[in-house]
ZADRENVEX-817517 format. One record per residue (C-alpha): residue in one letter; x, y, z; residue number from 0. Coordinates in nm, 3 decimals, decimal comma. Layout:
N
NODE   code        c1        c2        c3   pos
NODE      A         X         Y         Z   NUM
...
This chain:
376
NODE   code        c1        c2        c3   pos
NODE      M    -0,821    -3,000    -0,907     0
NODE      D    -0,626    -2,968    -1,231     1
NODE      L    -0,300    -2,776    -1,182     2
NODE      S    -0,365    -2,541    -1,475     3
NODE      F    -0,708    -2,451    -1,332     4
NODE      L    -0,556    -2,395    -0,988     5
NODE      V    -0,293    -2,167    -1,141     6
NODE      V    -0,571    -1,961    -1,299     7
NODE      V    -0,752    -1,943    -0,963     8
NODE      V    -0,439    -1,820    -0,787     9
NODE      I    -0,360    -1,565    -1,059    10
NODE      V    -0,713    -1,427    -1,030    11
NODE      T    -0,671    -1,414    -0,651    12
NODE      A    -0,344    -1,225    -0,696    13
NODE      L    -0,522    -0,971    -0,915    14
NODE      V    -0,795    -0,938    -0,651    15
NODE      F    -0,523    -0,854    -0,401    16
NODE      D    -0,383    -0,602    -0,649    17
NODE      F    -0,730    -0,450    -0,677    18
NODE      T    -0,760    -0,416    -0,297    19
NODE      N    -0,410    -0,269    -0,294    20
NODE      G    -0,531    -0,002    -0,534    21
NODE      F    -0,832     0,120    -0,336    22
NODE      H    -0,654     0,065    -0,003    23
NODE      D    -0,355     0,277    -0,103    24
NODE      T    -0,519     0,554    -0,310    25
NODE      A    -0,486     0,768     0,002    26
NODE      N    -0,108     0,752    -0,021    27
NODE      A    -0,100     0,967    -0,331    28
NODE      M    -0,414     1,178    -0,317    29
NODE      A    -0,518     1,229     0,047    30
NODE      T    -0,340     1,561     0,095    31
NODE      S    -0,445     1,698    -0,246    32
NODE      I    -0,807     1,617    -0,166    33
NODE      A    -0,777     1,760     0,187    34
NODE      T    -0,636     2,094     0,065    35
NODE      G    -0,876     2,123    -0,227    36
NODE      A    -0,601     2,103    -0,489    37
NODE      L    -0,802     1,832    -0,667    38
NODE      R    -1,164     1,729    -0,650    39
NODE      P    -1,199     1,381    -0,500    40
NODE      K    -1,320     1,199    -0,811    41
NODE      V    -1,072     1,378    -1,037    42
NODE      A    -0,792     1,286    -0,796    43
NODE      V    -0,867     0,913    -0,796    44
NODE      A    -0,910     0,907    -1,176    45
NODE      L    -0,572     1,075    -1,225    46
NODE      S    -0,413     0,841    -0,973    47
NODE      A    -0,559     0,537    -1,150    48
NODE      V    -0,411     0,634    -1,486    49
NODE      L    -0,068     0,700    -1,337    50
NODE      N    -0,073     0,373    -1,142    51
NODE      L    -0,125     0,193    -1,472    52
NODE      V     0,163     0,381    -1,634    53
NODE      G     0,387     0,320    -1,333    54
NODE      A     0,344    -0,057    -1,363    55
NODE      F     0,554    -0,051    -1,681    56
NODE      V     0,844     0,153    -1,541    57
NODE      S     1,043    -0,117    -1,357    58
NODE      T     1,039    -0,486    -1,254    59
NODE      E     1,322    -0,498    -0,998    60
NODE      V     1,086    -0,531    -0,700    61
NODE      A     0,896    -0,807    -0,881    62
NODE      R     1,218    -1,006    -0,913    63
NODE      T     1,287    -0,963    -0,541    64
NODE      I     0,950    -1,118    -0,458    65
NODE      S     0,948    -1,391    -0,723    66
NODE      S     1,300    -1,515    -0,654    67
NODE      G     1,430    -1,370    -0,326    68
NODE      L     1,169    -1,386    -0,050    69
NODE      V     1,095    -1,760    -0,039    70
NODE      D     1,246    -2,072    -0,195    71
NODE      D     1,035    -2,122    -0,507    72
NODE      A     1,148    -2,486    -0,527    73
NODE      K     0,986    -2,570    -0,192    74
NODE      I     0,645    -2,407    -0,219    75
NODE      T     0,330    -2,504    -0,405    76
NODE      V     0,058    -2,310    -0,581    77
NODE      P    -0,194    -2,365    -0,295    78
NODE      I     0,058    -2,220    -0,049    79
NODE      I     0,076    -1,902    -0,255    80
NODE      F    -0,305    -1,897    -0,264    81
NODE      G    -0,315    -1,911     0,117    82
NODE      G    -0,067    -1,625     0,145    83
NODE      L    -0,276    -1,409    -0,087    84
NODE      V    -0,589    -1,477     0,116    85
NODE      G    -0,411    -1,360     0,432    86
NODE      A    -0,308    -1,036     0,260    87
NODE      I    -0,652    -0,967     0,111    88
NODE      L    -0,837    -1,018     0,439    89
NODE      W    -0,599    -0,792     0,630    90
NODE      N    -0,635    -0,524     0,361    91
NODE      L    -1,013    -0,539     0,385    92
NODE      L    -1,013    -0,530     0,765    93
NODE      T    -0,785    -0,226     0,788    94
NODE      W    -0,982    -0,052     0,510    95
NODE      Y    -1,302    -0,109     0,707    96
NODE      V    -1,162     0,058     1,019    97
NODE      G    -0,996     0,332     0,811    98
NODE      L    -0,637     0,254     0,906    99
NODE      P    -0,365     0,305     0,642   100
NODE      S    -0,171    -0,016     0,703   101
NODE      S     0,079    -0,154     0,455   102
NODE      S    -0,059    -0,366     0,170   103
NODE      S     0,299    -0,463     0,094   104
NODE      H     0,361    -0,602     0,440   105
NODE      A     0,025    -0,778     0,435   106
NODE      L     0,137    -0,955     0,117   107
NODE      F     0,480    -1,041     0,254   108
NODE      G     0,335    -1,157     0,584   109
NODE      G     0,072    -1,375     0,419   110
NODE      L     0,327    -1,536     0,189   111
NODE      I     0,582    -1,592     0,466   112
NODE      G     0,324    -1,741     0,702   113
NODE      A     0,179    -1,977     0,441   114
NODE      T     0,524    -2,089     0,327   115
NODE      W     0,658    -2,140     0,678   116
NODE      I     0,367    -2,351     0,803   117
NODE      A     0,343    -2,566     0,489   118
NODE      A     0,706    -2,596     0,373   119
NODE      G     0,906    -2,524     0,688   120
NODE      S     1,116    -2,229     0,802   121
NODE      G     1,394    -2,332     0,565   122
NODE      A     1,177    -2,224     0,272   123
NODE      V     1,178    -1,862     0,392   124
NODE      H     1,485    -1,652     0,313   125
NODE      F     1,500    -1,463     0,641   126
NODE      G     1,812    -1,273     0,540   127
NODE      T     1,622    -1,119     0,251   128
NODE      V     1,322    -1,052     0,477   129
NODE      V     1,537    -0,855     0,721   130
NODE      Q     1,749    -0,677     0,460   131
NODE      K     1,483    -0,581     0,208   132
NODE      I     1,164    -0,564     0,415   133
NODE      I     1,214    -0,509     0,788   134
NODE      V     1,508    -0,266     0,780   135
NODE      P     1,356    -0,048     0,504   136
NODE      A     1,020    -0,059     0,685   137
NODE      V     1,177     0,097     0,992   138
NODE      A     1,393     0,344     0,804   139
NODE      A     1,153     0,459     0,531   140
NODE      P     0,892     0,650     0,736   141
NODE      I     1,166     0,808     0,946   142
NODE      V     1,363     0,924     0,641   143
NODE      A     1,049     1,046     0,463   144
NODE      G     0,930     1,222     0,779   145
NODE      V     1,261     1,400     0,833   146
NODE      V     1,278     1,511     0,469   147
NODE      A     0,917     1,637     0,482   148
NODE      T     0,978     1,821     0,811   149
NODE      I     1,279     2,002     0,667   150
NODE      G     1,101     2,069     0,339   151
NODE      T     0,793     2,211     0,512   152
NODE      Y     1,002     2,434     0,737   153
NODE      L     1,194     2,570     0,437   154
NODE      V     0,877     2,627     0,236   155
NODE      Y     0,714     2,833     0,512   156
NODE      T     1,037     3,021     0,582   157
NODE      I     1,091     3,115     0,217   158
NODE      T     0,729     3,222     0,162   159
NODE      A     0,681     3,393     0,500   160
NODE      R     0,637     3,741     0,350   161
NODE      A     0,421     3,640     0,057   162
NODE      R     0,042     3,673     0,054   163
NODE      K    -0,115     3,357     0,198   164
NODE      K    -0,366     3,323    -0,087   165
NODE      T    -0,090     3,349    -0,347   166
NODE      V     0,117     3,087    -0,165   167
NODE      D    -0,176     2,850    -0,122   168
NODE      D    -0,287     2,880    -0,485   169
NODE      G     0,066     2,824    -0,612   170
NODE      F     0,125     2,518    -0,399   171
NODE      R    -0,212     2,370    -0,492   172
NODE      V    -0,091     2,367    -0,852   173
NODE      G     0,237     2,216    -0,735   174
NODE      Q     0,044     1,951    -0,544   175
NODE      I    -0,115     1,824    -0,864   176
NODE      A     0,232     1,752    -1,001   177
NODE      S     0,371     1,607    -0,677   178
NODE      A     0,064     1,388    -0,616   179
NODE      S     0,089     1,262    -0,972   180
NODE      L     0,448     1,158    -0,910   181
NODE      V     0,345     0,969    -0,594   182
NODE      S     0,081     0,784    -0,796   183
NODE      L     0,341     0,698    -1,058   184
NODE      A     0,576     0,577    -0,785   185
NODE      H     0,297     0,370    -0,628   186
NODE      G     0,227     0,196    -0,957   187
NODE      T     0,599     0,142    -1,009   188
NODE      G     0,642    -0,022    -0,668   189
NODE      D     0,314    -0,182    -0,568   190
NODE      A     0,199    -0,327    -0,900   191
NODE      Q     0,534    -0,505    -0,914   192
NODE      K     0,452    -0,696    -0,598   193
NODE      T     0,158    -0,864    -0,767   194
NODE      M     0,371    -0,920    -1,075   195
NODE      G     0,621    -1,096    -0,852   196
NODE      I     0,353    -1,320    -0,698   197
NODE      I     0,208    -1,419    -1,037   198
NODE      T     0,558    -1,484    -1,171   199
NODE      L     0,625    -1,700    -0,863   200
NODE      V     0,307    -1,899    -0,937   201
NODE      L     0,417    -1,952    -1,297   202
NODE      I     0,765    -2,063    -1,185   203
NODE      T     0,622    -2,297    -0,922   204
NODE      S     0,386    -2,457    -1,174   205
NODE      G     0,668    -2,504    -1,425   206
NODE      S     0,536    -2,249    -1,673   207
NODE      L     0,843    -2,027    -1,635   208
NODE      A     1,209    -2,098    -1,564   209
NODE      H     1,360    -2,007    -1,226   210
NODE      G     1,473    -1,644    -1,214   211
NODE      S     1,247    -1,533    -1,501   212
NODE      R     1,124    -1,177    -1,532   213
NODE      P     0,747    -1,108    -1,539   214
NODE      P     0,598    -1,161    -1,887   215
NODE      L     0,437    -0,859    -2,056   216
NODE      W     0,082    -0,987    -2,000   217
NODE      V     0,154    -1,013    -1,626   218
NODE      I     0,277    -0,653    -1,616   219
NODE      F    -0,031    -0,531    -1,802   220
NODE      A    -0,278    -0,732    -1,590   221
NODE      A    -0,122    -0,614    -1,263   222
NODE      G    -0,121    -0,252    -1,379   223
NODE      L    -0,484    -0,270    -1,488   224
NODE      A    -0,599    -0,430    -1,161   225
NODE      I    -0,429    -0,175    -0,937   226
NODE      A    -0,557     0,109    -1,155   227
NODE      A    -0,916    -0,020    -1,133   228
NODE      G    -0,893    -0,045    -0,754   229
NODE      T    -0,744     0,303    -0,732   230
NODE      Y    -1,029     0,450    -0,935   231
NODE      L    -1,284     0,324    -0,681   232
NODE      G    -1,109     0,529    -0,413   233
NODE      G    -1,052     0,400    -0,062   234
NODE      W    -1,237     0,693     0,089   235
NODE      R    -1,215     0,568     0,449   236
NODE      I    -0,836     0,570     0,445   237
NODE      I    -0,818     0,889     0,239   238
NODE      R    -1,009     1,063     0,520   239
NODE      T    -0,771     0,932     0,787   240
NODE      M    -0,460     1,031     0,590   241
NODE      G    -0,588     1,370     0,473   242
NODE      K    -0,769     1,489     0,784   243
NODE      G    -0,687     1,249     1,067   244
NODE      L    -0,316     1,306     1,129   245
NODE      T    -0,298     1,684     1,100   246
NODE      E    -0,473     1,977     0,934   247
NODE      I    -0,283     1,994     0,605   248
NODE      E    -0,230     2,315     0,410   249
NODE      S    -0,116     2,317     0,048   250
NODE      P     0,255     2,394     0,120   251
NODE      Q     0,262     2,101     0,364   252
NODE      G     0,087     1,875     0,114   253
NODE      F     0,340     1,964    -0,154   254
NODE      A     0,633     1,896     0,081   255
NODE      A     0,486     1,564     0,194   256
NODE      E     0,417     1,439    -0,158   257
NODE      S     0,757     1,548    -0,289   258
NODE      S     0,934     1,369    -0,004   259
NODE      S     0,732     1,052    -0,063   260
NODE      T     0,809     1,054    -0,434   261
NODE      A     1,184     1,085    -0,381   262
NODE      V     1,198     0,797    -0,132   263
NODE      L     0,965     0,566    -0,328   264
NODE      L     1,122     0,606    -0,672   265
NODE      A     1,473     0,562    -0,534   266
NODE      S     1,376     0,245    -0,345   267
NODE      S     1,191     0,096    -0,641   268
NODE      H     1,492     0,119    -0,869   269
NODE      L     1,713    -0,030    -0,597   270
NODE      G     1,479    -0,327    -0,561   271
NODE      F     1,360    -0,245    -0,208   272
NODE      P     0,986    -0,322    -0,181   273
NODE      L     0,898    -0,031     0,048   274
NODE      S     0,553     0,026     0,191   275
NODE      T     0,401     0,325     0,013   276
NODE      T     0,168     0,367     0,309   277
NODE      Q     0,447     0,399     0,564   278
NODE      V     0,646     0,638     0,347   279
NODE      C     0,348     0,865     0,280   280
NODE      S     0,225     0,854     0,640   281
NODE      G     0,573     0,947     0,760   282
NODE      S     0,581     1,235     0,513   283
NODE      I     0,241     1,368     0,623   284
NODE      L     0,341     1,350     0,989   285
NODE      G     0,669     1,522     0,905   286
NODE      A     0,482     1,795     0,718   287
NODE      G     0,268     1,847     1,026   288
NODE      L     0,575     1,879     1,247   289
NODE      G     0,750     2,111     1,003   290
NODE      K     0,500     2,394     1,038   291
NODE      R     0,522     2,623     1,338   292
NODE      L     0,229     2,569     1,576   293
NODE      A     0,105     2,276     1,370   294
NODE      E    -0,156     2,044     1,516   295
NODE      V    -0,068     1,674     1,517   296
NODE      R    -0,316     1,409     1,634   297
NODE      W    -0,081     1,170     1,810   298
NODE      T    -0,364     0,936     1,904   299
NODE      V    -0,432     0,869     1,535   300
NODE      A    -0,059     0,838     1,467   301
NODE      G    -0,034     0,582     1,747   302
NODE      R    -0,320     0,374     1,604   303
NODE      M    -0,149     0,377     1,266   304
NODE      A     0,182     0,269     1,420   305
NODE      L     0,008    -0,023     1,592   306
NODE      A    -0,147    -0,126     1,260   307
NODE      W     0,198    -0,120     1,100   308
NODE      L     0,340    -0,327     1,385   309
NODE      F     0,072    -0,595     1,363   310
NODE      T     0,037    -0,613     0,983   311
NODE      L     0,321    -0,856     0,911   312
NODE      P     0,247    -1,104     1,195   313
NODE      A    -0,133    -1,081     1,159   314
NODE      A    -0,125    -1,144     0,785   315
NODE      A     0,130    -1,420     0,844   316
NODE      L    -0,104    -1,587     1,093   317
NODE      V    -0,402    -1,577     0,856   318
NODE      G    -0,179    -1,681     0,566   319
NODE      A    -0,042    -1,972     0,766   320
NODE      L    -0,390    -2,100     0,848   321
NODE      A    -0,515    -2,051     0,493   322
NODE      G    -0,200    -2,204     0,342   323
NODE      R    -0,217    -2,507     0,568   324
NODE      V    -0,580    -2,578     0,476   325
NODE      A    -0,536    -2,499     0,105   326
NODE      N    -0,228    -2,720     0,081   327
NODE      S    -0,430    -3,020     0,204   328
NODE      G    -0,597    -3,067    -0,135   329
NODE      N    -0,879    -2,949    -0,359   330
NODE      A    -1,132    -2,939    -0,075   331
NODE      G    -0,897    -2,720     0,127   332
NODE      V    -0,864    -2,469    -0,157   333
NODE      A    -1,243    -2,459    -0,193   334
NODE      I    -1,296    -2,410     0,182   335
NODE      I    -1,052    -2,120     0,198   336
NODE      A    -1,198    -1,958    -0,114   337
NODE      V    -1,552    -1,970     0,027   338
NODE      A    -1,444    -1,852     0,372   339
NODE      A    -1,244    -1,561     0,228   340
NODE      A    -1,533    -1,454     0,003   341
NODE      A    -1,775    -1,466     0,297   342
NODE      A    -1,543    -1,261     0,517   343
NODE      G    -1,489    -1,003     0,243   344
NODE      L    -1,862    -0,965     0,175   345
NODE      T    -1,932    -0,931     0,548   346
NODE      L    -1,684    -0,644     0,582   347
NODE      Y    -1,822    -0,476     0,269   348
NODE      A    -2,179    -0,500     0,398   349
NODE      A    -2,074    -0,359     0,736   350
NODE      A    -1,896    -0,068     0,567   351
NODE      R    -2,210     0,027     0,374   352
NODE      R    -2,391     0,100     0,701   353
NODE      K    -2,164     0,401     0,760   354
NODE      P    -2,038     0,490     0,412   355
NODE      V    -1,750     0,725     0,344   356
NODE      T    -1,771     0,868    -0,008   357
NODE      S    -1,625     1,148    -0,217   358
NODE      N    -1,897     1,373    -0,071   359
NODE      N    -1,798     1,338     0,296   360
NODE      V    -1,433     1,234     0,272   361
NODE      N    -1,313     1,563     0,425   362
NODE      D    -1,553     1,543     0,722   363
NODE      Y    -1,333     1,384     0,987   364
NODE      P    -1,514     1,269     1,306   365
NODE      S    -1,463     1,466     1,626   366
NODE      T    -1,142     1,370     1,804   367
NODE      P    -0,953     1,494     2,109   368
NODE      T    -0,780     1,828     2,058   369
NODE      P    -0,459     1,777     1,858   370
NODE      V    -0,125     1,845     2,022   371
NODE      T     0,028     2,172     1,905   372
NODE      T     0,395     2,157     1,811   373
NODE      A     0,642     2,435     1,752   374
NODE      A     0,893     2,403     1,472   375
């Protein structure tokens, strides 16, 4: 297979991942606004799509971390990157199918690390960077966001305790539109960069760009457009879990959760920390649930989400390692992995259509055990 053609194949695969990132992570920005009625479902995803596109042009610091800091770009090949992307895409589709808001970012990192490790050796993975800029922030981010959201929610309800409930709810629904928009902007700023970093890494590996190069303008635009298109489709299954599964969200809680997420995400993006938007937003929603007196938190759902977070990096790494090993064996290997990945993706899509979740039933969460009531 001609190298230039293979580069095109991998770039297209990277944009497919970016697309799945968009519909997988729409819930991060818009789940609470949809749950409280601040925005209609289709309006919410359209607004989020536009702001994801705009956010892609805000910064490229995270892209540089991925393209030059995570793995040794001198030791990997284009097929290895292809294998890593396949691992990330398949994990995204699987968790979307079961409605779990796992981290697209960690799926990407896991797939790339697994493929690189198995094909180029452990020396090609910069484990110091992995720990410093991925694992430590992954542990800290949801905790920080949750604490900020808990405090913010408590203060909001304390300050507005004597106001009419309808006035408070209406006011915070308007505020939610602004705060959800900022989360969407932050998501585009952080997550589109990850695909930019992968495409830039492909171009460096193939010799099309010099080591340490920033993403070209066309890469920024393509990544922004792909994530915006995926966002517009709306990952309704995960939106339902985030908006209705963790806790019954009211508009003041939604505003506090979204504001907390925005602050953490924008700060991390400009510092070059590739945080998981999913973990930050999930932590904020859980914190908002805890911050309201007598709030109801579904700890069973929270536990399932935590398990998904825990397994995302190693599971994507395992699939990425297998795909990278086969793809790195030659043209036939690339073709085998491409066909297998397409078949797996179509199978999950067909299965999802049997029990569809759409904009019409996104707020109808299935019956679950009675949530645990917490006092704040």
